N, C-alpha and C positions, 0 to 999 in steps of 0.2 A: 281576901278575895279579888277579881278583876274586877271591872266592869268598862264593858264595850261600847261604845254607842256605832249601831251600827246601821241605826235609822236615815233615810238619803234626808237632803240638804230639807226638799217639802215634802212634806205629807201629803196623799192627794184625800180628799172627802167627798163623802159620796152627799148627794142632794137634800138626803131623808136627815143625814146627822149634820148641816147644818139650821137646818130649821127645830130639832132638837131642842142643837146653840142658841139658839135668837128664842126661843120659848119659853127658855130657860133663864139664858143668862140676861134678855133682851132688858130689862129693864135694872140690869146695874151697869151695865152699858149705857144706854140713859143718860143715868146720871155723871155717868161718867165723860160721855163727849160732847151730850145731849141727843136731842133725837135726829134724830138725816133730815127730819124736814124747820128742823132750826135752818131763821136764816143766818146764821152762823157758822152754818156747816152746809154750804153752799158748793162751797168750792171741794168734797167729799167727790172720790171714784164712786160711781156706783160699781159694784163689781159678781159678776155673773159666777156658776162651779165651777166654767175652765181657767179662770184666773191663778188657782189653788197652780195646775200644772202646766203652765207658762215662765221658761227658764227666766 
């Protein structure tokens, strides 16, 4: 059976979807990358809900 990947390069998400993801996976991401307020992470860019829609 053939499989087709016809998803766009960037898939838009809503603010609510982002909040749900952060709520359930925030602890895991903090353990992987450290909390956002960690001094070692000060170079990280803060993302907005519009960043996924930019080319």
